[in-house]
gemmi code that builds the backbone of each chain (N, CA, C; Angstrom):
import gemmi

chains = {
    "A": [
        ("MET", (0.917, -1.268, -0.014), (0.151, -0.099, -0.095), (0.770, 1.529, -0.066)),
        ("PRO", (1.142, 1.886, -1.481), (2.129, 3.242, -1.144), (1.249, 4.535, -0.320)),
        ("ASP", (2.004, 4.629, 0.373), (2.302, 5.704, 1.346), (1.408, 5.498, 2.167)),
        ("GLY", (0.724, 3.959, 2.278), (-0.072, 3.846, 3.144), (-0.429, 4.532, 5.016)),
        ("LEU", (0.991, 3.790, 5.437), (0.956, 4.090, 7.296), (0.915, 6.092, 7.075)),
        ("ARG", (1.670, 6.821, 5.935), (1.704, 7.811, 6.148), (0.352, 8.442, 5.948)),
        ("GLY", (-0.298, 8.045, 4.970), (-2.271, 8.742, 5.048), (-2.902, 7.983, 6.907)),
        ("ILE", (-2.839, 6.972, 6.911), (-3.112, 6.518, 8.351), (-2.928, 7.116, 9.308)),
        ("TYR", (-1.363, 7.691, 9.354), (-1.130, 8.875, 10.383), (-2.108, 10.298, 10.230)),
        ("LEU", (-1.754, 10.938, 9.010), (-2.145, 12.029, 8.526), (-3.863, 12.781, 8.999)),
        ("ASN", (-4.684, 10.940, 9.081), (-5.773, 11.188, 9.522), (-5.899, 11.252, 10.854)),
        ("TYR", (-4.562, 10.296, 11.234), (-4.797, 9.665, 12.939), (-4.816, 11.654, 13.811)),
        ("ILE", (-4.212, 12.537, 13.039), (-3.241, 13.960, 13.217), (-4.896, 14.650, 13.442)),
        ("ALA", (-5.432, 14.042, 12.071), (-6.605, 14.996, 11.572), (-7.694, 14.830, 12.909)),
        ("ALA", (-8.054, 14.030, 13.137), (-8.873, 12.789, 14.152), (-8.496, 14.069, 15.173)),
        ("LEU", (-7.587, 14.412, 16.180), (-6.779, 14.701, 16.888), (-7.190, 16.416, 16.849)),
        ("ASN", (-6.859, 16.895, 15.485), (-7.394, 18.126, 15.408), (-8.838, 18.379, 15.160)),
        ("GLU", (-9.731, 17.658, 15.349), (-10.660, 17.866, 15.253), (-12.090, 16.889, 16.299)),
        ("GLN", (-10.951, 17.043, 17.590), (-11.143, 16.573, 19.274), (-12.694, 14.938, 18.479)),
        ("ARG", (-12.008, 14.760, 17.593), (-12.609, 13.175, 17.380), (-11.503, 12.129, 17.965)),
        ("LEU", (-11.866, 12.087, 19.708), (-11.049, 10.765, 20.273), (-12.136, 9.861, 20.623)),
        ("ALA", (-13.020, 9.428, 20.195), (-13.643, 8.519, 20.238), (-13.535, 8.209, 18.994)),
        ("ASP", (-13.023, 8.070, 18.461), (-12.166, 7.555, 16.811), (-10.733, 6.862, 17.213)),
        ("LEU", (-10.080, 7.383, 18.186), (-8.868, 6.942, 18.492), (-8.673, 5.034, 18.411)),
        ("GLY", (-9.566, 4.830, 18.860), (-9.247, 3.019, 18.354), (-9.004, 2.497, 17.231)),
        ("ARG", (-9.531, 3.412, 15.930), (-9.198, 3.485, 14.808), (-7.793, 3.107, 14.489)),
        ("PHE", (-6.899, 4.143, 15.256), (-5.682, 4.564, 15.058), (-4.482, 3.916, 16.193)),
        ("VAL", (-5.186, 3.202, 17.273), (-4.223, 3.444, 18.000), (-5.112, 1.801, 19.153)),
        ("HIS", (-3.836, 0.848, 19.024), (-4.323, -0.243, 19.926), (-4.490, -0.209, 21.308)),
        ("ALA", (-5.412, -1.305, 21.740), (-6.222, -1.296, 22.897), (-4.981, -1.738, 23.582)),
        ("ASP", (-3.931, -2.573, 23.876), (-2.303, -2.271, 24.834), (-1.439, -1.725, 23.650)),
        ("LEU", (-0.883, -0.533, 24.167), (0.140, -0.096, 23.378), (1.174, 0.354, 24.659)),
        ("THR", (2.319, 0.499, 23.929), (3.364, 1.192, 25.451), (3.459, 2.226, 24.926)),
        ("TYR", (3.656, 3.246, 25.898), (4.005, 5.030, 25.604), (5.329, 4.929, 26.857)),
        ("ASN", (6.669, 5.317, 25.724), (7.486, 5.410, 26.606), (8.233, 4.712, 27.827)),
        ("ASP", (7.589, 3.185, 26.650), (8.119, 1.692, 27.312), (7.672, 1.537, 28.078)),
        ("GLN", (6.033, 2.223, 28.625), (5.345, 1.735, 29.999), (4.805, 1.290, 28.992)),
        ("PRO", (3.821, -0.005, 29.965), (2.626, -0.520, 29.176), (1.348, 0.684, 28.974)),
        ("TRP", (0.451, 0.916, 28.586), (-0.579, 1.660, 28.296), (-1.529, 1.230, 27.617)),
        ("SER", (-3.097, 1.511, 28.190), (-3.875, 0.875, 27.972), (-4.279, 2.061, 26.765)),
        ("LEU", (-5.272, 1.692, 25.524), (-5.597, 2.664, 24.751), (-6.823, 3.687, 25.777)),
        ("ALA", (-7.450, 3.318, 27.066), (-8.153, 4.497, 27.617), (-7.452, 5.838, 28.238)),
        ("GLN", (-6.071, 4.561, 28.804), (-5.036, 5.905, 29.160), (-4.717, 6.914, 28.031)),
        ("TYR", (-4.335, 6.090, 27.215), (-3.929, 6.810, 25.903), (-4.700, 8.544, 25.529)),
        ("GLN", (-5.954, 7.708, 25.650), (-7.231, 8.720, 25.301), (-7.525, 9.638, 26.225)),
        ("GLU", (-7.370, 9.483, 27.399), (-7.390, 9.524, 28.785), (-6.030, 11.146, 28.724)),
        ("ARG", (-4.871, 10.683, 28.489), (-4.197, 11.635, 28.101), (-4.210, 12.587, 27.063)),
        ("LEU", (-5.186, 12.259, 25.795), (-5.105, 13.189, 25.004), (-6.778, 14.062, 25.397)),
        ("ALA", (-7.137, 13.170, 25.928), (-7.980, 14.607, 26.694), (-7.828, 15.294, 27.700)),
        ("ASP", (-7.038, 14.905, 28.701), (-6.482, 16.339, 29.685), (-5.483, 17.053, 29.234)),
        ("ASP", (-4.553, 16.928, 28.146), (-4.123, 17.805, 27.023), (-5.168, 18.600, 26.786)),
        ("ARG", (-5.998, 18.321, 25.848), (-7.178, 19.143, 25.431), (-7.763, 20.292, 26.541)),
        ("ARG", (-8.136, 19.489, 27.485), (-8.585, 20.242, 28.684), (-8.084, 21.735, 29.202)),
        ("ARG", (-6.392, 21.212, 29.073), (-5.506, 22.453, 29.281), (-4.865, 23.611, 28.677)),
        ("ILE", (-5.420, 22.799, 27.434), (-4.959, 24.051, 25.906), (-6.355, 23.575, 25.278)),
        ("PRO", (-6.600, 24.326, 25.505), (-8.531, 24.735, 24.913), (-8.434, 25.028, 23.086)),
        ("ASP", (-7.044, 25.569, 22.945), (-6.819, 25.936, 21.848), (-5.697, 25.475, 20.939)),
        ("LEU", (-5.746, 23.780, 21.341), (-4.356, 22.971, 21.129), (-4.528, 22.384, 19.311)),
        ("HIS", (-3.399, 23.068, 19.162), (-3.669, 22.124, 17.143), (-1.814, 21.519, 16.745)),
        ("TYR", (-2.527, 20.294, 16.239), (-0.930, 19.705, 15.954), (-0.677, 19.870, 14.643)),
        ("ASP", (0.073, 20.460, 14.605), (1.012, 20.865, 12.944), (1.767, 19.621, 12.752)),
        ("VAL", (2.125, 19.419, 11.738), (3.248, 18.552, 11.205), (3.461, 19.043, 10.510)),
        ("GLN", (4.807, 18.774, 11.361), (6.469, 19.809, 10.587), (7.365, 19.020, 10.032)),
        ("ASN", (7.692, 17.437, 10.553), (8.554, 16.911, 9.470), (7.435, 15.394, 10.147)),
        ("LEU", (7.206, 14.466, 9.079), (6.811, 13.462, 8.605), (7.589, 12.532, 7.794)),
        ("LEU", (8.221, 11.343, 8.239), (9.020, 10.486, 7.664), (8.307, 8.997, 8.002)),
        ("THR", (8.473, 7.966, 7.048), (7.647, 6.551, 7.762), (8.422, 5.773, 6.956)),
        ("GLY", (8.337, 4.638, 7.568), (9.182, 2.966, 7.050), (8.568, 1.985, 7.240)),
        ("PRO", (8.705, 1.129, 7.322), (7.685, -0.321, 6.626), (6.675, -0.233, 7.919)),
        ("ASP", (7.104, -0.350, 9.505), (5.800, 0.046, 9.916), (6.266, 0.405, 10.721)),
        ("GLU", (7.324, 1.902, 10.692), (7.337, 3.388, 12.010), (6.860, 4.449, 11.567)),
        ("VAL", (6.717, 5.283, 11.544), (6.376, 6.771, 11.421), (7.469, 7.889, 12.394)),
        ("ALA", (7.518, 8.946, 12.129), (8.294, 10.006, 13.247), (8.238, 11.042, 12.457)),
        ("CYS", (7.595, 11.489, 13.734), (7.184, 12.783, 13.103), (7.555, 14.066, 13.942)),
        ("ARG", (8.055, 15.364, 13.909), (8.216, 16.719, 14.385), (6.246, 17.185, 14.503)),
        ("LEU", (5.987, 17.203, 15.442), (4.821, 18.169, 15.911), (5.078, 19.232, 16.352)),
        ("TRP", (4.603, 20.758, 15.934), (4.923, 22.037, 16.477), (3.052, 22.325, 16.784)),
        ("PHE", (3.941, 23.393, 18.401), (2.527, 23.774, 18.705), (2.408, 24.809, 18.621)),
        ("ASP", (1.529, 26.125, 18.707), (1.481, 27.302, 18.876), (0.439, 27.645, 19.990)),
        ("CYS", (0.298, 27.275, 21.575), (-1.211, 27.565, 22.403), (-0.837, 28.273, 23.847)),
        ("SER", (-1.838, 27.965, 24.132), (-1.713, 28.828, 25.204), (-2.596, 27.819, 26.164)),
        ("PRO", (-1.555, 27.013, 27.428), (-2.151, 26.110, 27.972), (-2.079, 27.163, 29.324)),
        ("GLN", (-3.607, 26.356, 30.059), (-4.256, 27.139, 30.862), (-4.099, 26.815, 32.104)),
        ("GLY", (-3.134, 27.440, 33.285), (-2.585, 26.463, 34.382), (-1.395, 25.716, 33.919)),
        ("GLU", (-1.412, 24.560, 34.350), (-0.052, 23.952, 34.434), (-0.222, 23.216, 33.471)),
        ("PHE", (0.916, 22.958, 32.893), (1.038, 21.551, 31.909), (2.799, 21.370, 31.877)),
        ("LEU", (2.715, 19.952, 31.563), (3.575, 18.959, 32.337), (4.527, 19.802, 33.326)),
        ("GLY", (3.828, 19.473, 34.065), (4.971, 20.066, 35.533), (5.338, 21.664, 35.363)),
        ("ILE", (4.886, 22.637, 33.896), (5.132, 23.902, 33.901), (3.682, 24.995, 34.584)),
        ("GLU", (3.623, 25.724, 35.346), (3.257, 26.718, 35.203), (2.672, 27.523, 34.125)),
        ("VAL", (2.233, 27.162, 33.538), (2.160, 28.250, 32.209), (1.216, 29.626, 32.371)),
        ("GLY", (0.175, 29.375, 32.637), (-1.058, 29.838, 33.421), (-1.467, 31.452, 32.157)),
        ("GLY", (-1.715, 29.827, 31.209), (-2.448, 30.778, 29.990), (-1.283, 31.698, 28.985)),
        ("ARG", (-0.480, 31.627, 29.397), (0.470, 32.588, 28.826), (1.165, 31.233, 26.920)),
        ("ARG", (1.193, 32.574, 25.963), (1.168, 31.795, 24.729), (2.580, 31.567, 24.510)),
        ("VAL", (2.562, 29.541, 24.073), (4.376, 29.548, 24.006), (3.935, 28.412, 22.806)),
        ("ALA", (5.333, 28.244, 21.684), (5.616, 27.085, 20.663), (6.677, 26.417, 21.043)),
        ("PHE", (6.319, 25.078, 20.647), (7.772, 24.078, 21.331), (7.018, 23.256, 20.398)),
        ("ALA", (8.034, 22.588, 20.253), (8.265, 20.882, 19.403), (8.314, 19.224, 20.101)),
        ("GLU", (7.288, 18.051, 19.995), (7.386, 17.131, 19.783), (7.977, 16.298, 18.847)),
        ("HIS", (9.151, 15.386, 19.672), (9.264, 14.783, 18.498), (9.309, 13.583, 18.501)),
        ("VAL", (8.295, 12.922, 17.785), (8.023, 11.541, 18.249), (7.811, 9.836, 17.555)),
        ("PHE", (8.588, 9.182, 17.671), (8.649, 8.009, 16.723), (7.491, 6.634, 17.345)),
        ("TYR", (6.591, 6.445, 16.251), (5.729, 4.973, 16.829), (6.103, 4.182, 15.997)),
        ("ARG", (5.551, 3.172, 16.662), (5.884, 1.677, 15.347), (4.433, 1.093, 15.419)),
        ("PHE", (4.060, 0.609, 14.339), (2.369, 0.374, 14.171), (2.697, -1.213, 14.021)),
        ("ARG", (2.093, -1.771, 14.163), (1.172, -3.059, 14.175), (0.136, -3.446, 13.864)),
        ("GLY", (0.385, -3.983, 12.117), (-1.004, -3.674, 10.986), (-0.704, -2.090, 11.113)),
        ("ASP", (-2.272, -1.728, 10.942), (-2.395, -0.253, 10.982), (-2.963, 0.688, 11.733)),
        ("ARG", (-2.413, 0.256, 13.183), (-2.357, 0.588, 14.224), (-1.277, 1.087, 15.218)),
        ("ILE", (-1.490, 2.528, 16.108), (0.108, 1.946, 17.195), (-0.275, 1.538, 17.845)),
        ("ALA", (1.525, 0.869, 18.033), (1.959, 0.069, 19.689), (2.847, 0.210, 20.206)),
        ("GLU", (3.632, 1.473, 19.539), (4.488, 2.045, 20.417), (4.233, 4.009, 19.997)),
        ("VAL", (4.817, 4.468, 21.004), (5.116, 5.674, 21.138), (5.993, 6.027, 22.122)),
        ("ARG", (7.153, 6.887, 21.301), (8.176, 6.938, 22.136), (8.212, 8.627, 21.784)),
        ("SER", (8.006, 9.657, 22.657), (7.416, 10.766, 22.434), (8.366, 11.763, 23.512)),
        ("LEU", (9.221, 13.024, 22.673), (10.265, 14.110, 23.616), (9.480, 15.078, 23.654)),
        ("ILE", (8.615, 16.261, 24.696), (8.401, 17.769, 24.145), (9.445, 18.462, 25.095)),
        ("ASP", (9.581, 19.389, 24.039), (10.660, 20.390, 23.800), (10.555, 21.144, 25.980)),
        ("THR", (10.328, 20.872, 26.781), (10.094, 21.362, 28.535), (10.946, 22.680, 28.605)),
        ("ALA", (12.221, 22.313, 27.841), (13.120, 23.640, 28.440), (12.859, 24.774, 27.721)),
        ("SER", (12.353, 24.610, 26.082), (11.676, 25.505, 25.690), (10.823, 26.166, 26.271)),
        ("ILE", (9.717, 25.632, 26.606), (8.584, 26.029, 27.278), (9.048, 27.125, 28.571)),
        ("ARG", (10.007, 26.259, 28.906), (10.200, 27.158, 30.360), (11.172, 28.166, 30.429)),
        ("SER", (12.152, 28.395, 28.979), (12.986, 30.038, 28.473), (11.789, 30.694, 28.102)),
        ("GLN", (10.410, 30.261, 27.528), (9.897, 31.984, 26.756), (9.218, 32.333, 27.666)),
        ("LEU", (8.797, 31.293, 28.893), (7.873, 31.947, 30.522), (9.392, 33.133, 31.340)),
        ("LYS", (10.597, 33.235, 30.582), (10.956, 33.570, 32.076), (11.136, 34.966, 32.158)),
    ],
    "B": [
        ("MET", (19.519, 5.768, -5.639), (20.530, 5.085, -4.844), (19.941, 4.626, -3.599)),
        ("PRO", (19.671, 3.428, -3.487), (18.234, 2.448, -2.938), (19.354, 2.952, -1.057)),
        ("ASP", (18.699, 2.808, 0.035), (19.232, 2.983, 1.153), (20.034, 3.781, 1.349)),
        ("GLY", (20.373, 5.286, 0.586), (21.267, 5.751, 0.115), (21.117, 7.536, 1.922)),
        ("LEU", (20.555, 7.543, 1.614), (20.995, 8.298, 3.074), (20.878, 7.258, 4.234)),
        ("ARG", (20.150, 6.256, 4.241), (21.005, 5.529, 5.326), (21.642, 4.857, 5.881)),
        ("GLY", (22.926, 4.672, 4.368), (23.802, 4.006, 4.732), (25.186, 5.370, 4.686)),
        ("ILE", (25.063, 6.158, 4.426), (25.220, 7.811, 4.852), (25.132, 8.297, 5.985)),
        ("TYR", (24.160, 8.103, 6.719), (23.556, 8.209, 7.820), (24.567, 7.080, 8.962)),
        ("LEU", (24.371, 6.630, 9.244), (25.218, 5.465, 9.129), (27.031, 5.373, 9.234)),
        ("ASN", (27.303, 5.876, 8.670), (28.653, 5.736, 8.453), (29.213, 7.538, 9.160)),
        ("TYR", (28.334, 8.188, 9.356), (28.127, 9.317, 9.813), (27.915, 8.989, 11.513)),
        ("ILE", (27.451, 8.455, 12.271), (26.756, 7.504, 13.647), (28.429, 7.140, 13.735)),
        ("ALA", (29.078, 5.940, 12.596), (30.281, 5.135, 12.713), (31.314, 6.127, 13.064)),
        ("ALA", (31.627, 7.326, 12.439), (32.473, 8.223, 12.416), (32.905, 9.265, 14.203)),
        ("LEU", (31.238, 9.816, 14.217), (31.346, 10.273, 15.368), (31.523, 9.045, 16.744)),
        ("ASN", (31.289, 8.051, 16.841), (31.682, 6.352, 17.862), (33.041, 6.484, 17.668)),
        ("GLU", (33.829, 6.915, 16.646), (35.273, 6.095, 16.101), (36.557, 7.770, 16.748)),
        ("GLN", (35.383, 8.662, 17.199), (36.326, 10.390, 17.256), (36.415, 10.670, 16.285)),
        ("ARG", (35.874, 10.238, 14.871), (36.842, 10.904, 13.418), (36.285, 12.350, 13.052)),
        ("LEU", (36.347, 13.215, 14.088), (35.356, 14.202, 13.839), (36.485, 15.301, 12.937)),
        ("ALA", (37.299, 15.000, 12.760), (37.974, 15.746, 11.953), (37.366, 15.465, 10.085)),
        ("ASP", (36.603, 13.923, 10.055), (35.717, 13.672, 9.126), (34.140, 14.138, 8.649)),
        ("LEU", (33.947, 15.319, 9.651), (32.511, 15.271, 9.746), (32.344, 16.176, 8.829)),
        ("GLY", (33.379, 16.754, 7.848), (32.842, 17.780, 6.198), (32.344, 16.751, 5.465)),
        ("ARG", (32.546, 15.392, 5.495), (32.175, 14.864, 4.568), (30.219, 14.449, 4.714)),
        ("PHE", (30.264, 14.667, 6.179), (28.921, 14.460, 6.236), (28.112, 15.515, 6.577)),
        ("VAL", (28.581, 16.342, 6.364), (27.958, 18.093, 7.160), (28.565, 19.397, 6.392)),
        ("HIS", (26.924, 20.218, 5.990), (27.674, 20.944, 4.640), (28.348, 22.083, 5.780)),
        ("ALA", (29.205, 23.220, 4.828), (29.406, 24.270, 5.828), (28.609, 25.065, 6.782)),
        ("ASP", (27.501, 25.018, 5.631), (26.599, 26.093, 6.425), (25.710, 25.065, 6.717)),
        ("LEU", (25.009, 25.004, 8.346), (23.491, 24.161, 8.813), (22.317, 25.202, 9.501)),
        ("THR", (21.655, 24.559, 9.611), (21.006, 25.173, 10.838), (20.644, 24.022, 11.556)),
        ("TYR", (21.022, 24.801, 13.170), (20.725, 23.864, 14.130), (19.971, 24.742, 15.187)),
        ("ASN", (18.541, 23.796, 15.044), (17.151, 24.176, 16.278), (17.116, 25.347, 15.070)),
        ("ASP", (16.883, 25.338, 14.234), (16.430, 26.595, 13.675), (17.202, 27.713, 13.415)),
        ("GLN", (19.021, 27.902, 14.108), (19.777, 28.702, 14.278), (20.992, 28.322, 13.696)),
        ("PRO", (21.536, 29.518, 12.923), (22.737, 29.057, 11.800), (23.736, 29.245, 12.822)),
        ("TRP", (24.088, 27.740, 12.008), (25.339, 27.447, 12.839), (26.974, 26.839, 11.292)),
        ("SER", (27.978, 27.434, 11.938), (29.032, 26.416, 10.697), (29.170, 25.211, 10.849)),
        ("LEU", (29.728, 24.414, 10.518), (30.632, 23.552, 10.256), (31.035, 23.395, 11.620)),
        ("ALA", (31.907, 24.156, 11.934), (33.094, 24.553, 12.963), (32.113, 24.306, 14.070)),
        ("GLN", (31.692, 25.394, 14.704), (30.515, 25.390, 15.005), (30.001, 23.778, 16.164)),
        ("TYR", (29.561, 23.205, 15.006), (28.480, 21.909, 14.712), (29.972, 21.319, 16.313)),
        ("GLN", (31.053, 20.644, 15.198), (32.346, 20.317, 15.519), (32.533, 20.648, 16.760)),
        ("GLU", (32.875, 21.907, 17.350), (32.837, 22.210, 18.359), (32.547, 21.736, 19.681)),
        ("ARG", (30.469, 21.680, 19.179), (29.686, 21.241, 20.005), (30.002, 20.057, 20.044)),
        ("LEU", (30.291, 18.739, 19.202), (30.325, 17.118, 19.507), (31.662, 17.027, 20.077)),
        ("ALA", (32.712, 18.057, 20.297), (33.843, 17.662, 20.792), (33.691, 17.831, 22.229)),
        ("ASP", (32.887, 19.229, 22.189), (32.701, 19.412, 23.508), (31.967, 18.020, 25.011)),
        ("ASP", (31.081, 17.558, 23.774), (30.127, 16.327, 24.410), (30.849, 15.547, 24.699)),
        ("ARG", (32.521, 15.049, 23.393), (33.456, 13.968, 23.648), (34.052, 14.537, 25.337)),
        ("ARG", (34.534, 15.731, 25.568), (35.013, 16.183, 26.294), (34.621, 15.263, 28.130)),
        ("ARG", (32.922, 16.322, 27.609), (32.586, 16.363, 28.994), (32.062, 14.851, 29.432)),
        ("ILE", (31.923, 14.039, 28.607), (30.922, 12.751, 28.487), (32.724, 11.334, 27.588)),
        ("PRO", (33.871, 11.277, 28.335), (34.508, 10.675, 27.870), (33.514, 8.713, 27.436)),
        ("ASP", (33.064, 8.408, 27.637), (32.555, 7.152, 27.447), (31.121, 7.154, 26.502)),
        ("LEU", (30.829, 8.145, 26.008), (29.723, 8.445, 24.788), (29.906, 7.338, 24.257)),
        ("HIS", (28.983, 6.928, 23.574), (28.857, 6.182, 22.450), (26.750, 6.578, 22.085)),
        ("TYR", (27.355, 6.345, 21.047), (25.585, 6.631, 20.012), (25.092, 5.739, 19.650)),
        ("ASP", (23.932, 4.739, 20.281), (23.282, 4.008, 19.416), (22.167, 4.216, 19.031)),
        ("VAL", (21.571, 3.669, 17.772), (21.040, 4.000, 17.431), (19.835, 3.289, 17.336)),
        ("GLN", (18.479, 3.876, 17.900), (17.314, 2.951, 18.231), (16.633, 2.680, 17.347)),
        ("ASN", (16.106, 3.627, 16.450), (14.828, 3.489, 15.717), (15.191, 4.821, 14.021)),
        ("LEU", (15.642, 4.118, 13.651), (16.135, 4.653, 11.993), (15.008, 5.189, 10.754)),
        ("LEU", (14.928, 6.308, 10.714), (13.664, 6.370, 9.386), (14.423, 6.949, 8.195)),
        ("THR", (14.546, 7.173, 7.200), (14.742, 7.898, 5.829), (13.226, 8.516, 5.100)),
        ("GLY", (13.662, 9.381, 4.377), (13.100, 9.948, 2.875), (13.418, 10.338, 2.489)),
        ("PRO", (13.178, 10.887, 0.954), (13.869, 10.887, 0.331), (15.108, 12.056, 0.452)),
        ("ASP", (14.910, 13.037, 0.995), (16.222, 14.126, 2.079), (16.165, 14.119, 3.253)),
        ("GLU", (15.003, 13.281, 3.794), (15.293, 13.395, 5.252), (15.872, 12.129, 5.976)),
        ("VAL", (16.372, 12.318, 7.732), (16.380, 11.187, 8.349), (15.878, 11.555, 9.544)),
        ("ALA", (15.207, 10.542, 10.062), (15.206, 10.567, 11.771), (15.199, 9.353, 12.299)),
        ("CYS", (15.393, 10.365, 13.545), (16.571, 8.988, 14.534), (16.087, 9.380, 15.874)),
        ("ARG", (15.831, 8.384, 16.544), (16.098, 8.535, 17.887), (17.685, 7.293, 18.679)),
        ("LEU", (18.076, 8.378, 19.202), (19.479, 7.897, 19.423), (19.555, 7.692, 21.037)),
        ("TRP", (20.413, 6.580, 21.616), (20.499, 6.053, 22.995), (21.329, 6.254, 23.742)),
        ("PHE", (21.820, 6.698, 24.648), (23.063, 6.831, 25.804), (22.805, 6.587, 27.057)),
        ("ASP", (23.914, 5.715, 27.298), (23.871, 4.857, 28.386), (25.506, 5.446, 28.846)),
        ("CYS", (25.946, 6.885, 29.324), (27.161, 7.009, 29.792), (27.206, 7.942, 31.086)),
        ("SER", (28.353, 8.435, 31.157), (28.664, 9.335, 32.412), (29.261, 10.267, 32.145)),
        ("PRO", (28.099, 12.022, 32.161), (28.770, 12.731, 31.659), (29.242, 13.576, 33.586)),
        ("GLN", (30.925, 13.942, 32.406), (32.073, 14.553, 34.144), (31.579, 15.780, 34.094)),
        ("GLY", (31.258, 16.407, 35.314), (30.662, 17.900, 35.407), (29.065, 17.821, 35.280)),
        ("GLU", (28.703, 19.087, 34.224), (27.924, 19.612, 34.440), (27.784, 19.311, 32.022)),
        ("PHE", (26.370, 18.834, 32.725), (26.252, 18.308, 30.632), (24.887, 19.070, 30.443)),
        ("LEU", (24.731, 20.024, 29.473), (23.181, 20.715, 29.356), (22.233, 21.720, 30.179)),
        ("GLY", (23.500, 21.330, 31.337), (22.962, 22.874, 32.335), (22.733, 21.755, 33.626)),
        ("ILE", (23.187, 20.948, 33.430), (22.608, 19.456, 34.571), (24.033, 19.779, 35.254)),
        ("GLU", (24.233, 19.226, 36.480), (25.460, 18.833, 37.612), (25.142, 17.307, 37.328)),
        ("VAL", (25.900, 16.138, 36.302), (25.530, 15.306, 36.823), (26.639, 14.297, 37.406)),
        ("GLY", (27.716, 15.424, 37.371), (29.141, 15.161, 38.429), (29.237, 13.496, 38.077)),
        ("GLY", (29.414, 12.980, 36.700), (30.171, 11.950, 36.381), (29.079, 10.371, 36.915)),
        ("ARG", (27.933, 10.583, 37.324), (27.081, 9.233, 37.736), (26.575, 8.656, 36.177)),
        ("ARG", (26.313, 7.814, 36.438), (25.650, 7.197, 35.213), (24.207, 7.532, 34.521)),
        ("VAL", (23.967, 8.303, 33.735), (22.569, 8.234, 33.351), (22.228, 7.821, 31.882)),
        ("ALA", (20.664, 7.199, 31.276), (20.248, 6.908, 30.392), (19.229, 7.586, 29.712)),
        ("PHE", (19.522, 7.726, 28.528), (18.661, 9.035, 27.834), (19.338, 8.767, 26.611)),
        ("ALA", (17.784, 9.478, 25.884), (16.906, 9.200, 24.359), (17.335, 11.141, 24.428)),
        ("GLU", (18.042, 10.946, 22.627), (17.824, 11.390, 21.750), (16.704, 12.026, 20.164)),
        ("HIS", (15.968, 12.875, 19.816), (15.255, 12.559, 19.114), (15.646, 13.440, 18.416)),
        ("VAL", (16.459, 12.829, 17.157), (16.952, 14.197, 15.848), (16.679, 13.845, 14.714)),
        ("PHE", (15.578, 15.092, 13.658), (15.596, 15.531, 12.433), (16.397, 15.933, 11.712)),
        ("TYR", (16.904, 15.330, 10.347), (17.660, 15.978, 9.360), (17.482, 16.161, 8.336)),
        ("ARG", (18.077, 16.886, 7.387), (17.468, 17.787, 6.351), (18.197, 17.498, 6.159)),
        ("PHE", (18.650, 16.484, 4.038), (19.970, 16.544, 3.662), (20.176, 17.639, 2.534)),
        ("ARG", (21.068, 18.663, 1.851), (21.186, 18.795, 0.457), (22.349, 17.996, -0.033)),
        ("GLY", (21.672, 17.321, -1.163), (22.674, 16.593, -1.567), (22.980, 15.564, -0.648)),
        ("ASP", (24.399, 14.588, -0.751), (24.022, 13.715, 0.583), (25.236, 14.522, 1.622)),
        ("ARG", (24.372, 15.850, 2.206), (25.308, 16.045, 3.701), (24.435, 16.942, 4.264)),
        ("ILE", (24.474, 16.540, 5.872), (23.624, 16.951, 6.194), (23.241, 18.421, 6.432)),
        ("ALA", (22.311, 19.232, 6.341), (21.892, 20.666, 5.729), (20.981, 21.426, 6.970)),
        ("GLU", (20.468, 20.679, 8.354), (19.412, 20.704, 9.044), (19.249, 19.676, 9.918)),
        ("VAL", (18.972, 20.234, 10.759), (19.631, 19.237, 12.281), (18.417, 19.846, 13.273)),
        ("ARG", (17.178, 19.109, 13.510), (16.618, 19.416, 15.163), (16.332, 18.807, 15.727)),
        ("SER", (16.392, 19.340, 17.218), (16.639, 17.651, 17.989), (16.496, 18.068, 19.295)),
        ("LEU", (15.982, 17.767, 19.898), (15.621, 16.758, 21.399), (16.925, 16.613, 22.525)),
        ("ILE", (16.645, 16.415, 23.202), (17.305, 15.780, 24.050), (16.689, 15.779, 25.592)),
        ("ASP", (16.043, 14.317, 26.225), (15.144, 14.324, 27.188), (16.336, 14.238, 28.371)),
        ("THR", (15.950, 15.867, 28.740), (16.739, 16.363, 29.948), (16.052, 16.040, 31.304)),
        ("ALA", (14.542, 15.728, 31.210), (14.170, 15.388, 32.062), (14.241, 14.163, 32.525)),
        ("SER", (14.399, 13.059, 31.778), (14.528, 11.909, 32.563), (16.396, 11.942, 33.350)),
        ("ILE", (17.231, 12.655, 32.201), (18.311, 13.030, 33.424), (18.121, 13.656, 34.933)),
        ("ARG", (17.568, 14.967, 34.955), (17.344, 15.664, 36.318), (16.956, 14.157, 36.825)),
        ("SER", (15.470, 13.224, 36.031), (14.378, 12.335, 37.304), (15.663, 11.677, 37.991)),
        ("GLN", (16.971, 10.628, 36.887), (17.421, 9.523, 37.675), (18.357, 10.141, 38.454)),
        ("LEU", (18.814, 11.407, 38.485), (19.397, 12.537, 39.213), (19.521, 12.313, 40.606)),
        ("LYS", (17.494, 12.186, 41.409), (17.299, 12.369, 42.127), (17.590, 11.554, 43.469)),
    ],
}
model = gemmi.Model(1)
for chain_id, residues in chains.items():
    chain = gemmi.Chain(chain_id)
    for i, (resn, *xyz) in enumerate(residues, 1):
        res = gemmi.Residue()
        res.name, res.seqid = resn, gemmi.SeqId(i, " ")
        for name, pos in zip(("N", "CA", "C"), xyz):
            atom = gemmi.Atom()
            atom.name, atom.element = name, gemmi.Element(name[0])
            atom.pos, atom.b_iso = gemmi.Position(*pos), 0.0
            res.add_atom(atom)
        chain.add_residue(res)
    model.add_chain(chain)
structure = gemmi.Structure()
structure.add_model(model)
structure.setup_entities()
């Protein structure tokens, strides 16, 4: 399937941007690992819902996207205003811009492994 | 050239692991951007040499590697003992393990753009 994972991944990001978290099971296995910890789909869904509650203007912007036979790597860009605390940082509604670099492994057409780094150092330096 | 960038990138990592920083010009343009800042090859070389001085047992371990037509994405893993301060963190020779997630853009067969995130939050939590 040419560009299969690329298309699936962009549909996943579209679902996040359109706040269709109920659709998440189409893109993510019932059991996955998140930064090498075992997570359930429900936990992953709750994490994404929590991000959305903290960041009402959350938008996932794909900056770099690479795919392999069963892997996706993506640099996501965020330009948003987290309310209160986010990732242990008291942002308090100020506008910040930052990157997330994520590697995903797919089993079939769904995500089975997520390894994510978020640029918290940049968020902190923007708040100084 | 099938797998061209993959082979070039693995040769670049081998050069770093074998401490052949004088070879860096084979893999990196004279002018590049590092996290969207203009850098020279000499600056990049000095940054890598500085990492090596701070971390005598530095080894670059490729965990995830994806390539596109002119891009490489890599999750690197480090298990090492930075002496003194590293990335603004006083590590003082203790052993830490952490990831770096990097996206590279190539122009021809050399790196022209590096976008890197290092998991400093994990380093800090391992030192607690």
